[in-house]
Structures are given as C-alpha cells and as structure tokens.
C-alpha positions as CSV (number, residue, x, y, z in Angstrom):
1,M,-24.0,-16.8,57.8
2,N,-26.1,-14.0,56.8
3,F,-26.0,-12.2,53.2
4,Q,-23.8,-9.3,54.7
5,I,-20.8,-11.5,55.8
6,I,-20.9,-13.7,52.4
7,A,-21.0,-10.0,50.4
8,Y,-18.1,-8.6,52.1
9,T,-16.2,-11.9,51.7
10,G,-17.0,-11.7,47.8
11,F,-16.3,-8.3,47.5
12,T,-12.6,-8.6,49.4
13,F,-11.8,-11.7,47.3
14,I,-12.9,-9.6,44.0
15,L,-10.7,-6.7,45.3
16,A,-7.6,-8.9,45.9
17,T,-8.1,-10.7,42.8
18,V,-8.2,-7.4,40.6
19,F,-5.2,-6.0,42.5
20,A,-3.3,-9.4,41.7
21,G,-4.0,-8.9,38.2
22,I,-2.8,-5.3,38.1
23,I,0.5,-6.3,39.5
24,I,0.9,-9.7,37.2
25,Y,-0.2,-7.2,34.3
26,Y,2.2,-4.7,35.1
27,Y,5.5,-6.9,36.1
28,N,5.0,-9.0,33.1
29,P,8.4,-9.7,31.5
30,K,6.8,-8.8,27.9
31,R,6.2,-4.9,29.0
32,K,9.7,-4.6,30.7
33,K,10.7,-2.3,27.5
34,E,7.4,-0.3,27.6
35,V,7.5,0.2,31.6
36,E,11.3,1.0,31.5
37,E,11.3,3.4,28.5
38,P,10.2,6.6,30.1
39,K,13.1,6.2,32.9
40,H,15.6,5.8,29.9
41,R,14.2,8.8,28.1
42,M,14.5,10.8,31.1
43,L,17.9,10.0,31.6
44,R,19.2,10.7,28.0
45,N,20.8,14.0,26.8
46,D,18.9,15.6,24.4
47,D,21.4,18.0,23.2
C-alpha cells in the first residue's frame, strides 16, 4: 500500500464520519421541535 491509497481511504472514512454526525445531529429527538417549528409557522394563519 502506498501513501495515496491510505490517504484516500482515510479521507473517505473522515467524510463518512462527518456525514453520519450531521445526520445524527439533525435527526436527534431533542431537536425535533426546533426542526419542525418552521413548517408549523408556515402553515399558521397570521390574520
């Protein structure tokens, strides 16, 4: 194995980890109200 293969493999694992972290952060049940609020605000009638 040369350095280029190791670098690409490491970079791929880092990107996959970052992507998984973003997904876990966004879909965390503690954030549900914060994530859903814009949708409900848009549907409210502001008369």
